[in-house]
PAZAPA-4460 file (N, C-alpha, C; in steps of 0.05 Angstrom, whole numbers, plus 32768, in hexadecimal, padded with zeros to 4 digits):
% residues 178
    n_x    n_y    n_z   ca_x   ca_y   ca_z    c_x    c_y    c_z   seq   type   mol
   872A   87D1   884E   8743   87C6   8852   8755   87D8   8863     1      M     A
   8751   87F2   8860   8762   8805   886E   875D   8801   888C     2      V     A
   8745   87FE   8896   873F   87FA   88B1   874C   87E0   88BB     3      A     A
   874A   87CA   88AB   8757   87B1   88B2   8774   87B4   88B5     4      E     A
   8781   87C4   88A2   879E   87C9   88A5   87A6   87D6   88BD     5      R     A
   8795   87E9   88C6   8799   87F7   88E0   8798   87E4   88F7     6      A     A
   8786   87D2   88F6   8783   87BE   890C   879B   87AC   890C     7      R     A
   87A4   87A4   88F5   87BB   8791   88F5   87D4   879F   88FF     8      L     A
   87D6   87B9   88F8   87EE   87C8   8901   87ED   87CC   8920     9      K     A
   87D4   87D2   892A   87D0   87D3   8948   87D8   87BA   8955    10      R     A
   87D3   87A4   8949   87D8   8789   8955   87F5   8781   8951    11      D     A
   8804   8790   8942   8821   878A   893E   8827   8775   8929    12      G     A
   8811   8772   8918   8814   875E   8902   8820   8769   88E9    13      R     A
   8830   8759   88DC   883F   8761   88C4   882D   875B   88AC    14      V     A
   8827   8771   889D   8816   876E   8884   8828   876E   886B    15      L     A
   8822   8758   885C   8830   8755   8842   881D   875B   882D    16      V     A
   8828   8767   8817   8816   876E   8800   8824   8763   87E7    17      F     A
   8814   8758   87D6   881E   8752   87BA   8806   8758   87A7    18      T     A
   880B   8756   878E   87F5   875B   877B   87FA   874E   8761    19      N     A
   87E5   874D   8750   87E7   8741   8736   87CC   873B   872B    20      G     A
   87CC   872F   8713   87B3   8727   8705   87A8   870D   870F    21      A     A
   87BB   86FA   8714   87B2   86DF   871D   879B   86D5   870E    22      F     A
   879E   86D5   86F3   8787   86CF   86E1   8780   86B1   86DF    23      D     A
   8794   86A0   86DA   8790   8684   86DB   87A2   8678   86F0    24      I     A
   8798   8675   8707   87A9   866C   871F   87B8   8652   8718    25      L     A
   87D3   8652   871D   87E1   863A   8719   87F7   8637   8731    26      H     A
   8806   8621   872F   8819   861B   8743   882D   8632   874A    27      A     A
   8835   8640   8735   8848   8656   8739   883C   866C   874A    28      G     A
   8821   8672   8745   8813   8686   8754   8812   867D   8771    29      H     A
   880A   8665   8777   8806   865B   8791   8821   865B   87A0    30      V     A
   8836   8652   8795   8851   8653   87A0   8858   866F   87A7    31      T     A
   8854   8681   8796   885A   869D   879A   884B   86AA   87B1    32      Y     A
   8830   86A2   87B2   881F   86AE   87C7   8826   86A2   87E2    33      L     A
   882E   8688   87E2   8836   867C   87FB   8851   868A   8806    34      Q     A
   8862   868E   87F4   887B   869E   87FA   8875   86B8   8806    35      F     A
   8862   86C7   87F9   885C   86E2   8802   8850   86E1   881E    36      A     A
   883E   86CD   8823   8831   86CC   883D   8846   86C6   8853    37      R     A
   885B   86B7   884C   886F   86B1   8861   887F   86CA   8869    38      R     A
   887D   86E0   885B   888C   86F8   8861   8880   8709   8878    39      Q     A
   8868   8700   8881   885B   8710   8896   8844   8700   88A3    40      G     A
   8832   870F   88AF   881C   8703   88BD   8801   8702   88AE    41      D     A
   87FE   8714   8899   87E6   8714   888B   87EE   871D   886E    42      A     A
   87E0   8711   8859   87E7   8718   883E   87CE   8724   8831    43      L     A
   87D1   873C   8825   87BD   8749   8816   87C6   8747   87F7    44      V     A
   87B5   873C   87E7   87BA   873C   87CA   87AB   8752   87BC    45      V     A
   87B8   8763   87AF   87AD   8777   879E   87A8   876B   8783    46      G     A
   878E   8768   877B   8787   875A   8762   8780   876E   874D    47      L     A
   878E   876E   8737   8787   877F   8721   876C   877A   8717    48      N     A
   875B   878E   8714   873F   878D   8709   8740   8782   86ED    49      S     A
   872A   877A   86E3   8727   8772   86C7   8732   8788   86B4    50      D     A
   872A   87A1   86B9   8731   87B7   86A7   874F   87BB   86A8    51      A     A
   875B   87B9   86C0   8777   87BC   86C3   8786   87A5   86B3    52      S     A
   877E   878D   86B7   878C   8777   86A9   878A   877A   868B    53      V     A
   8773   8783   8681   8771   8788   8664   8784   879C   865B    54      K     A
   8787   87B1   8669   879A   87C8   8661   87B7   87BD   865F    55      R     A
   87BF   87AA   8670   87DC   87A4   866D   87E0   8789   8660    56      Y     A
   87CB   8778   865E   87D0   875E   8652   87C2   8759   8638    57      K     A
   87B0   876E   8630   87A2   876C   8616   8784   8764   861A    58      G     A
   8777   8766   8603   875A   8762   8604   8750   8745   8609    59      D     A
   8762   8731   8606   875A   8716   860B   875C   870E   8629    60      K     A
   8766   871F   8637   8769   8719   8655   8759   872D   8666    61      R     A
   8751   8728   867E   8756   870D   868A   8743   86F8   8680    62      P     A
   874D   86DF   8682   873B   86C9   867C   8724   86C5   8690    63      V     A
   872B   86C8   86A9   8717   86C7   86BF   8711   86E2   86CA    64      N     A
   86F8   86E8   86CF   86F0   8703   86D9   86FA   8708   86F6    65      P     A
   86FD   8720   86FC   8708   8728   8717   86F9   871B   872E    66      Q     A
   86DF   8718   872D   86D0   870A   8742   86D9   86EE   8746    67      S     A
   86DD   86E0   8730   86E7   86C5   8732   8704   86C4   873D    68      D     A
   8714   86D6   8733   8731   86D5   873B   8732   86DD   8759    69      R     A
   8723   86F0   8762   8723   86F7   877E   8719   86E0   8791    70      A     A
   8704   86D2   8787   86FA   86BB   8797   870E   86A5   8798    71      L     A
   871C   869F   8784   8730   8689   8785   8748   8692   8797    72      V     A
   8750   86AA   8795   8766   86B4   87A5   875F   86B4   87C3    73      L     A
   8747   86BD   87C9   873D   86BE   87E5   873B   86A2   87F1    74      A     A
   8737   868F   87E0   8733   8673   87EA   874E   8667   87F3    75      A     A
   8765   8673   87EA   877F   8668   87F1   8786   866E   880F    76      L     A
   8790   865A   881C   8796   865C   8838   87AB   8673   883D    77      E     A
   87BD   8676   882B   87D3   868A   882F   87C9   86A8   882A    78      C     A
   87B2   86AC   881F   87A8   86C7   8819   8794   86D0   882D    79      V     A
   8799   86E6   883A   8788   86F0   884F   8773   8704   8844    80      D     A
   877C   8714   8830   876A   8729   8826   876F   872C   8809    81      Y     A
   875A   8732   87F9   875B   8738   87DD   874E   8754   87D9    82      V     A
   875D   8765   87CC   8752   877F   87C5   8756   8786   87A7    83      V     A
   8740   8789   879A   8741   878F   877D   8747   87AC   8779    84      V     A
   875A   87B2   8765   8760   87CD   875F   875E   87D1   8741    85      F     A
   8756   87E9   8737   8752   87EF   871C   8769   87FC   870E    86      D     A
   877B   8807   871D   8792   8815   8711   87A4   8804   8703    87      E     A
   87B7   880F   86F3   87CA   87FE   86E6   87DF   87F2   86F9    88      D     A
   87E4   87FF   870E   87F6   87F4   8722   87EB   87FA   873E    89      E     A
   87F3   87EB   8752   87E6   87EE   876C   87F2   8803   877F    90      P     A
   8800   8817   8775   880E   882A   8786   87FB   8839   8799    91      K     A
   87E3   8840   878E   87CF   884F   879F   87C6   883C   87B6    92      E     A
   87C0   8824   87B0   87B7   8810   87C4   87CD   880B   87D9    93      L     A
   87E5   8809   87D0   87FC   8805   87E2   87FF   881E   87F5    94      I     A
   87FB   8835   87E9   87FC   884E   87F9   87E6   884F   880F    95      G     A
   87CF   8843   8809   87BA   8842   881C   87BE   882D   8832    96      E     A
   87CB   8816   882B   87CF   8801   883E   87E9   8803   884E    97      L     A
   87FE   880E   8841   8818   880F   884C   8821   87F4   8857    98      I     A
   8824   87E0   8846   882C   87C5   8850   8848   87C6   885B    99      P     A
   884E   87B2   886C   8869   87B0   8877   887C   87A3   8864   100      D     A
   8871   8791   8854   8880   8782   8840   8872   8783   8826   101      V     A
   8881   8788   8811   8876   8789   87F6   8885   8773   87E6   102      L     A
   8875   8760   87DC   8882   8748   87CE   887B   874A   87B0   103      V     A
   888F   8747   87A0   888A   8745   8782   889D   872F   8777   104      K     A
   8894   8725   8761   88A6   8711   8754   88BF   871D   874C   105      G     A
   88D4   870D   874B   88F0   8716   8743   88EF   8721   8726   106      A     A
   88DC   8718   8716   88DB   8723   86FB   88D2   8740   86FA   107      D     A
   88CA   874B   8711   88C3   8767   8713   88D8   8777   8722   108      W     A
   88EF   876B   8726   8906   877A   8736   890C   8795   872A   109      A     A
   8907   8799   8710   890E   87B3   8703   88FA   87C9   870B   110      H     A
   88E4   87C2   8715   88D0   87D6   871E   88BB   87C9   8730   111      Y     A
   88BA   87D2   8748   88A7   87CA   875B   8895   87DF   8764   112      V     A
   887D   87E0   875A   886A   87F6   8760   8866   87F7   877E   113      S     A
   8868   880F   8789   8865   8814   87A5   887C   880F   87B8   114      G     A
   8893   8807   87AA   88AC   8804   87BB   88B2   881B   87CA   115      R     A
   88B1   8834   87BF   88B8   884D   87CB   88A8   8852   87E3   116      D     A
   888E   884B   87E1   887C   8850   87F8   8881   883D   880F   117      I     A
   8884   8823   8809   888A   880F   881E   88A4   8815   882C   118      V     A
   88B9   881A   881B   88D3   881E   8829   88D4   8839   8838   119      E     A
   88C6   884D   882F   88C4   8867   883E   88B7   8865   8859   120      A     A
   88A7   8850   885D   8899   884A   8875   88A6   8834   8885   121      H     A
   88C1   882D   887E   88CF   8819   888D   88CA   87FD   8886   122      G     A
   88BB   87F7   8871   88B5   87DC   8867   88CB   87D3   8854   123      G     A
   88C6   87BC   884B   88DA   87B0   8838   88CD   87A4   881F   124      K     A
   88DD   87A0   880C   88D5   8793   87F2   88E3   8778   87F2   125      V     A
   88D3   8763   87EB   88DE   8749   87E8   88D8   873E   87CC   126      V     A
   88EC   8735   87BF   88E8   872A   87A4   88E7   870C   87A5   127      L     A
   88D3   8701   8799   88CE   86E3   879A   88D8   86D8   8780   128      A     A
   88E7   86C0   8783   88F0   86B2   876C   88D7   86A7   875E   129      D     A
   88D9   86A6   8743   88C3   869A   8734   88C5   867C   8730   130      M     A
   88AF   866E   872D   88B0   8651   8729   88B3   864E   870B   131      V     A
   88CA   8641   8703   88D0   863D   86E7   88BA   862E   86D7   132      A     A
   88B3   8638   86C1   88A0   862C   86B0   8883   862F   86B8   133      G     A
   887D   863C   86CE   8861   8641   86D7   885A   865E   86D3   134      R     A
   8848   8661   86BF   883C   867C   86BA   8822   8679   86AE   135      S     A
   8812   868D   86B0   87F7   868D   86A3   87FB   868B   8685   136      T     A
   880D   8699   867A   8812   8697   865C   8818   867A   8654   137      T     A
   8829   866C   8664   882D   864F   865F   8815   863E   8661   138      N     A
   8804   8644   8674   87EC   8634   8677   87DA   8638   8660   139      V     A
   87D6   8652   8656   87C6   8656   8640   87D2   864A   8626   140      I     A
   87EC   864B   8623   87FA   863D   860D   87F5   8620   860D   141      G     A
   87F6   8613   8623   87F1   85F7   8627   87D4   85EF   861E   142      K     A
   87C1   85FF   8628   87A4   85FA   8620   87A1   85FD   8602   143      V     A
   87AD   8612   85F6   87AB   8615   85DA   87B9   85FF   85CA   144      V     A
   87D0   85F6   85D4   87DD   85DF   85C8   87CD   85C6   85C9   145      E     A
   87C1   85C0   85E0   87B1   85A7   85E3   8796   85A9   85D4   146      V     A
   8789   85C0   85D5   876E   85C1   85C9   876F   85D0   85AE   147      Y     A
   8784   85DF   85A9   8787   85ED   8592   876D   85F5   8582   148      G     A
   8760   8608   858A   8748   8612   857D   872F   85FF   857D   149      G     A
   8732   85E8   858A   871A   85D6   858C   8712   85DA   85A9   150      T     A
   86F9   85D3   85AD   86ED   85D4   85C8   86F8   85BD   85D9   151      N     A
   86FC   85C0   85F3   8704   85AB   8604   86ED   8596   8605   152      P     A
   86F4   857E   860B   86DF   8569   860F   86CA   8570   8620   153      P     A
   86B2   8567   861B   869A   856C   862B   869E   8563   8647   154      S     A
   8695   8573   865A   8699   856C   8678   8683   8556   8680   155      P     A
   8676   854B   866E   865F   8538   8675   866A   8522   8688   156      S     A
   8683   851A   8686   868E   8505   8698   8699   850F   86B1   157      S     A
   8699   852A   86B5   86A3   8536   86CD   868F   8535   86E2   158      S     A
   8697   8532   86FC   8683   8534   8713   8675   854E   8712   159      P     A
   865B   854D   8718   864A   8564   871A   8633   855E   872C   160      S     A
   8621   8570   8734   860B   8569   8745   85F9   8554   8738   161      P     A
   85F7   8552   871D   85E7   853F   8711   85F8   8525   870B   162      S     A
   8612   8526   870D   8623   8511   8707   8638   8510   871F   163      N     A
   8630   8508   8737   8643   8509   874D   865A   84F6   874A   164      P     A
   8671   84FD   8758   8688   84EC   8755   8683   84D0   8761   165      P     A
   8691   84BC   8757   868D   84A2   8763   869D   84A0   877C   166      S     A
   8696   848D   878E   86A4   848C   87A9   86C1   8489   87A3   167      R     A
   86D2   8497   87B3   86EE   8495   87B2   86F9   84AA   879D   168      G     A
   86E9   84B9   878F   86F3   84CE   877E   86F3   84E8   878E   169      T     A
   8709   84F6   878E   870B   850F   879D   8709   8526   8788   170      T     A
   86F6   8537   878C   86F2   854E   877C   86F9   8569   878A   171      T     A
   86F6   856A   87A3   86FC   8583   87B3   8702   857C   87CF   172      D     A
   8708   858F   87DF   870F   858D   87FB   86F8   857E   880B   173      K     A
   86E0   8586   8804   86CA   8579   8812   86C8   855D   880F   174      Q     A
   86CB   8553   87F4   86CB   8537   87EF   86E1   8528   87FD   175      D     A
   86F9   8535   87FD   8710   852A   880B   870C   8523   8828   176      A     A
   86FC   8533   8834   86F7   8531   8851   86E4   8518   8856   177      V     A
   86D1   8513   8844   86BE   84FE   8848   86C9   84E3   8846   178      Q     A
***
C-alpha cells in the first residue's frame, strides 16, 4: 500500500483514510464510508484485525472474521483499498501512508488517532456525523431480541444453488441484471 500511496501522491490524487472494525456492516457504516470517500479521490479503510477487535470490544467480538469483513468492505464501490492492522489504533499505519484527509466519526472527536501526523503533513481531519440508531451494537441487540437464544429459522426456503430463486426474485446484483 505504501507504493500505491506514492503513486497516488505523484498523480496529485487526494488520499482519504478511515478505520474501524466494521464487524456487521449496516447502513450507518455505508453512509459513513460514502461520506469519507467524498472527501478525496481514493479511500483506504484501515480494518482492525480479529485480535485487535477482541482487545477493545471483548471476547465475543468480532462476529465476522477479518477475511470476511475485508471482503465485504472491498466490494463497496466507495472503498478503494482495505488494509488490516493488528495494533490497537492505526497510528503506525497512518504514519506509513500519510493520508491527505483523515475521517473519523464525530463520536471520536475527543481523540482521533493519527491526527497529529496528518496535520503535521498539511492534511486535515474531518469528523463525520453518525446515523442515529445505526450501530453494530443495535443490530446485535435486535437479533437477540428477535431470536433470543433460539436459532434463526432454517434457510431451507432461501435461494441457494440447490434451490435457485424463482423468476422475478432478486438476490444479488447479478440476478438484478438478468
